[in-house]
C-alpha positions, 0 to 999 in steps of 0.5 A: 315827188310824183303826182300821187304825193302832191298835196291836195286842197284841204290836206293840211286840215285832214292831216291835223285831224290824224295828228291830233287823234294820234296824240289823244290816242283816238287813232292807231297808226300801224307800221309794217316794220318788215316793209320799212326795214329795207333799203329804199325805205325813207326810214331805213337805217343800215347802221341800226341793222349792222350794229348788233352783228358788228358788236357780236363779232367784235366780242367773239373775236376779242373773247377768242383771242383773250380766252381761247376758242371755248370762250369765243364759241360761248360768246358767239352762242350768246351773241346769236341768242341776243341778236335774235331776241333783244337786239332785233326788238331794239332795232324794230323799236327804233325803226317804228319810232323813226317812222312815226316821227317822220309820219307825224312831223308834217304833211310832207313826211306823211305823204311820202310814207303813205305813198311808200306804203306800210302805214295803216289807220284804224280806230282803237275800238275797231280791229278789222276796218283798217285803211292801208297805204298806199291804196287806201284813202287816208283823206276819206278816213280822216274826213269821215271817221275823225272829228275835228280836234279841239286844240 
């Protein structure tokens, strides 16, 4: 970790404000999925991205060998449609879940993701006053905008 990601005094208490506010739906944590779905991201999974393509190509090859080229092309067309719609949604859902799990697993994960960028914080009732990583100050946001949580 470089100096930008080192915890400061009071960071744990500010992080807990974010954690409790998210748990109680008083905070929206945004995730830029395009940024996190790249090699080098702390939550990127090459297997999640490759699985739909490998499954589609396997089905196409099997259909081609067992049923001929017409069946192979039919399965290929279906696979392309599924990959562009359903499979992509599945990959992004898993990516968001992994990213949120890391962000809410503790201060170290939060600092690593904030430094990487791609996270944003805003209150649910506001649409434009989001604090975005890595330039935004999540500490100031938690200090000023989130009340101390009651456990």
